[in-house]
Structure formats: structure tokens, C-alpha cells
N, C-alpha and C positions, 0 to 999 in steps of 0.2 A: 606716220609710222610706216616703215617698209613692210610690205606684205611678204609673208613667208613663202608664198607660192611663186614669187618672182624668180626668174632665171638666175642661177648663180653667176657671179661675175667671172668666175674661173672657167665656166663652160663656154669658152669663146667660139667653139664650133657647134654649139647647141646640140650636144650628144643626147641630152634628155629627150629631145623631140623624137628619138628613135623608139621610145616606149609608146605602147598603145595608151589610149585614154584611161583605161581601168588601172593599168600598171603605174602610169604617171600619178594617178590619184593616190595610190598606195605610197609612192615615193614622197609625195608632198605631205601626206599625213605623217610619215616618219620624220620628215624635216621639222614639222611643227611640234611633234612630240619631243624630239631631241632638243629643240631650241627652248621650249617652254618648261618642260618637266625635268630634263637631265642637266642641261648646261648650267643652271644656277648653283648646282651642288658640287661640280667637279673640282674646282680649285681648292675648296675647303678639304675635301677628302684626299685629293692628290697630295696636298701639303702634309696631312696627317698620316698618309700611307695606310689608309683604312678603306675597307669596302663598305659602302652604304647599303645595308641590307634592305632598306625601304625601297631601294631601286627595283628590286624584284617585283614588288607589288605594283609599281608604276608600269613595268613592262607587261604585266598580266593583262591590263586593259588596253594595250596599244595595238593588239592584233597583228604583231609582226613575227610571231614565232611559227615555225613549221610551214611557212609559205611554199617551201620547195618540196614538201612531202604530201603527195596526194592522198587523201583519206584521213589526214590528221590535221588538227587545228581548225581555224574558222574559215579559211579560204577553200572553196569547193574544188579547185583544180590547182595543180602545181604551177607556179609562176615561171617566167623565163629566167635563164641564167643571167641575162642582162640586168633584169630588175634585182635579182639576188646580189649581183655585184654592186650595183648602184646603191643598194641599201647598206651594204658594208661600207662603201665610200661615205655615205651620208652619216652613218653613226660615228665613223672615225672622224669626220669633219667636226663633230662636237667634242669627242674625246676618244682617244685610242684605247684607253683602259676599259672604258665601258663597252666599246665595240668588241674588245677582245673577250670580256666576260660573256657577252651575248654570243660571239662566234664560237667559243669553246662549247657552250651549252647547245646552241641551235645548229652549229655546224659539226664540229669534231665529234661530240658525244652522240647527238641524235643521228647524224649521218652514219656513224659506225653501226648503230643499231638498225637503222633503216636499210642499209646496204649489206651489212654482214649478218644480221639476225634472221631467224625464221619468222614466218608470219605470226606465229604464236608469241614470239618475243617482241615483235613490233607492237602487237596489240596489248601486250602486258605493260610495256614501259612508255611508249611514245605518247599516248593520250595525256598522261599526267605531265610529261615533259613539255608537250605542246601548250598546255595550260600554264606552264611554269609553276605548277604545284610541286614538282620535283625538279631538281637542278642536276645537270650532268657535268662530268669532267672527263678528260682524255689523258691517260697516263702512258706515255711511250718513252720520252727522254729519260736517261739515267744519269746518276752522278758522274760516272766514268765513261759514258757513251753518249755521243750526240750524232754526228754525221755517220758514224759506223754502226749505228744501232741495228741496221738490217742484218748484218752478219755477226754482230758481236753483242747481241742482247744477253745481259747477264741475269735478268729476272727469269725465274724458272717456274714451270708448272709440271706437277707430277700427278697422274691419274691414280686415284685410290677408290675403287668401286664406283659409286655414283657421285663422287666428289673429286675436286681437283685441289691440290695443295700448292699455294703460291708462295715463293720466297724471293726476296730481292729488294731493290730500291728504285725509286723514280725521283726525278728532280724537275723543277720549273713547271709543275702541274697546276695550271690555272683552275680556280674554283674548288680545288680538292679539299680545302679546310672545312667547307660547309656543304659540299655536293652530296646529294642523295644516292646517285649512281656514278661510279667511277669506272670507265672502260679501261681495264688494265691489260697491257700486252705482255705476253710472257712466252718463253721458248719451252716447248714441250720436250721433256727429257727423253721421251721414248722415240720420237721421230725427228727431233731437232728442228721442228717447224714452229713458226710464230703463230700463236692463237690469241684470241681476244676473250676477255671475261668481264662480266659486269659485277663489280663488287659493290654491294649495297651498304649504305651507311650503318655503322654500328657493328660491322663484322669483326669478330675478335682477331687480333693480330695485325690489323690495318691501322697505321698511325700516320697522320698528315700534320706536319709542322710548317707554319708560315715562314717564308724566307723574308728576313728583314734587311733593311739598309739598301734597298734598290734606288737607283737614280732614274729609273724609267718604269712606266706601267705601275705606278705606285698604288693605284686603286685596285689593281688585280691582286687577288690573294694567291700568289704562286706558292706552292708547297713542295717540301721534300717528303716523300712517302717512304716508309719502311713497311715491308710485308714479311711477317714472321709466321710461318705455318698458317697462312690464311686459307681457310677451307671454303671453297665455292662449289655449289652444286653443278652438275653437268647441265642442268636446265639453264644456268647462267653463262654457259660458254656460247659465244656467238657461232651459230651453227654453219654459217656460210663462209667462215674464215678458216682456211686450212694451211695458209702459208703467208710469208711476207708479201708475196705477189698480190694477194687479195687485199692486204693492208695498203699497198701502194695505190690501189684504186681509190681509196679514201684520201690519201695524201695528195694525189693528183688534183682533186677538186679543191681541197682546203688551201693548197699552195697558191692557187689562182685567187682565192679569197683574200689572202694576205697581200697580194699585189693590189687589189682593190682598196685595202686598208691604207697602203702606202699612198695611193692616189688621194684618199681622203685627207691624209696628213698634209700633202702638198696643197690641196685646195684650201684647207684651213689656214696654213701659213701664208699663202699668197693673199688671201682675202684680208687677213689681219694686216699684212705689210702694206697692201694697197690703201686700205682705209687710213692707216697711220701716216703714210706718205702724204696723203691729201690734207691732213689736219695739222701735222707737225711743221712748225715754221722755224727756219734758220736764215739768217741774213735778210730778214724781212720778207721772205717768200716761203710757200710750202715746199718741202723737200721733193715733192712730186715733180717740181719744175727743173730739178737737177738731172743732167744727162746720165750720170752714173747710177742714180737711183732708178731712172727709167730703164736703163740697161739691165739691172738686176731683175726688175719686175717682168720685163719682156722675156728674159731667159727663163724665168720661173714659169711664165705662162706657156712658153714653148715646151718645156718639160711636161707640164700638165697635159697639154693638148696631144702631144705625141703618145704619152702613156695611156691616156683615155682611149685614143684610137686603137692602140694595141689591145687593150682590155675589151673593147667592144667586139673586136674580131675573135678574141679568145672565147667570149661568151657565145658567139655564133657557132664556133667549133664544138663547144660543149652541147649546145642545143641540137646540133646536127649529128652528134654521136661519133665524131672523128677527132676527138680531143686526146692528145698524147702527153706523156710525161714531159717531153722536151718543150711542148707548148707552154705549160704552166711554169716550167723552170726558167725559160727565157723571160717570161713576164715578171716573175718574182725577182730575178737577178737585175733586169733592166730598170723596172719601175722603182725598186727600193734604192738603187743607185741614184736615180734622178731625184728621188725624195730627199736624200741626204744633201744634194746640192741646193734644192729649193729651201729647205729649212735653214740652211746656213745663210743664204742670201736674205731671207726674210728676217732672221735675227739681226743681221748686219744693218738692215734698214732701220731697225728700232734703236740701234746704238746701245748705250748702257741700259736703257729701258728693256732691252731684249732679254735680260737675265732676270727680270722681275716677274714672278708668277702672275701678278694681277693683269699683266698685258697679254697673257695667254700663250704668246708665241714660244716662250721658254718651255712650256709643257710639251708642245709639239716637237720642239727641237730635241728634248730629252727622249721622248717616247719613240722618236724615229729610230733611235739606236736599237731598241728592242725589235722593232719590225724588220730592220735590216738583217738581224741575226737569226730570228727563229724561222721555222718551216724550211730549213735548208739555207746555209750561208750562200753568199754570192758565188764563192769559189766552187762549192759543191754543185750548185745549180748550173754554173758555167760548164762543169765537166759533164753533166747530163746532156746538155745541148751539144757540147763538143763531140761526144760519142755519137750522137744522132747524125751530125752533119758530116763527120769524117769516117764513121764506121770503126773507129779505133778507140779503145778504152784507155783513158789516162789515169784512172783511179789506181791508187797505190794499195 
């Protein structure tokens, strides 16, 4: 039986060796957990389009939550951004939906509170979230607003004494149908600035309805939220968020995380295609002996290796504190584009079997489309980088 700790076949340049012994141990533990506890259930729930709530209990004992947040969770000190990225890759290598559920909770929601909340707010919410006794969601995208949400946010907040009244709608919000804490972003009617609010489960006027009929991320419970005179106490307003510029600090980090997810999809698709090519026989020989199959595999491996190298340096920039919007935007745009190529080549290698869920590659092929689109489209991220390198804004 293959050992789970063996180097990934897709890690051609041995990037995992850049981790220290303790961090590599955490990564290998995550690999074993995802392979033994999570992988057996994903195809069943992906086919049904349902979220397996028992999955939360499995994550509770895995020790993977809050690793980036010093003072919270089981780990005594915050781990490196390189390990955080590789963990996102590793989870996505098993399933993109499950990795997104975890990323929304542990990344978007918890990081919003950790970076945007006061110390009292961190201490109030993060311990239970670190233990996964409480689950978080992050509500920014709106039914009529995606890329223009910074300047065109329609959800509003109005101060009324010691409370805020929220009205509006959000869409594509992962975990929102069952989350205990939903970080809702709204435009303050008084100063026209975006602010963040933690809306707790059961708050009157907050309704989250599951979006049905998706062809990707079918395990994730994305919701359309309506907020009708939702009253939130001032104590639940994130105290360190005073404008969209503060929100951008959060998105900068999470956008890089999506690029790591795209790498995980590529790694999974490549590994599946490579294994299939070695066992599938045509004309009396394994298809791995055919030149055009090898060409697809080598191009896929090149995309993986180049993307991995870019993300390693991105993590180093984060650790050094010199990480800018254009850095994460270039990574998101480039790596997700390479991901699209890899999943297509991998599915081609499977032939007709590539559209059957039981062979797994179809799931990664479909889920890649969601990753390609969210956290900023390729076009929007391209314009962010374009402005940085030319000094000219091409945004309309």
C-alpha cells in the first residue's frame, strides 16, 4: 500500500521540502486526514448536491483550524503562509468543495474577525470558531454586483442608537444556510463607507436560501441572502473596518488562497490522469506510451511546477510583509488560467470515462470553473496588475 507521506507525483521540483520538519508534519497529517476521512464521502455528496454535516465533526479533531491565528486554536504559534497555502492545495487536491467550505470558515470569516475586529471581538468569537463549535460565513457578493461591489455595494447599514439596521441582499455566500456567524458587508448610509457586521444565527430579518442546480461546487451550500431590517448591535460591528480599503486587506490574502486552491485542482487532475494513463490499455499497450498522451501530461506538469513556484514566492512576500494587491491578483489570474488547461488535458486523457463521476476527474473539471470565476475574474485581476505595472487605470 502506498504510504500517504510519500512525495506527491506532481511535486516535480520537491517544493514540499521548503517546509520545516514541524510544518511538513502538519501537512502530511492533513493529507492523511483528507484521504482517509474526507475522500470516501465526496462523490456521493457531490452527486446529491448536499453538504455532509458530519464533515464538521471530522474537522474538529483534525487540528487544522486557526493555524494562522496566534493565540487561537491548538497550535501555539502562527504557521507560515507557505504552509497555509500548501494546506489549501492539499485540501483541494481531495475536493474543491470541502476545501472551500473550510476556506470560507477558517479564512474569509475568521480572518475578517481576526484582522478587522477588536481584541474583545476576537476573544468573543474566535475560540468557538477555532474549535469549529461555531461556523462562519462571509457575505460580500450581491445579486446585482460582483466585480463592482467596492463602489456599488447596494446592501446598506443605518445607525440607530446602539444598533445598526441592515437592508439588502447577498448572493453566492458559502456556508450561509447553516453558519452561526455571517460577516455581512454593508455601505453606511451616513458616510458612504463599507463596514463589516457579524450577524448571528437566528437574527430576525436574515434569510438564507440555498442556491440549487449548480454544475460546480455542488457540496458547498451557497446561499442567496435577504436582509430586511436586520438589527445588529454596535458591539457586532467590526471595529477596525472603516472603509473598503480595510476590506481589501482581507481580500488580498484570500485571493492568494484561491490560487493555491487552483493548484490543488491541477495536482489532483494530473495525478488522476497519470495513474489512468499507466493502467488504461489501447492497441495492446498502456496509453502512457503514446506520444500525445505524454505531451499532455508534461504540459500539465509544467503548468503545475510554474504555478507552484509563483505561489511559493507569493507566500514569502506575505511572510515578509511586502505583499501587495497586484501580487495576489497576478497569481489568481495566472494559476487559474493554467488550471483550466490542466483539467481539460486530464479529462481528454480519460476519454469518455472523463465525464463519469466515479473516475473523479469530472468533478475537478467542473469545480475548476467556479475557482476560475470567484475572488475576482481573470479580467478584473488582470486590470489590477495592469494598473500596477503601467500606472494607468483601465477600469471603466
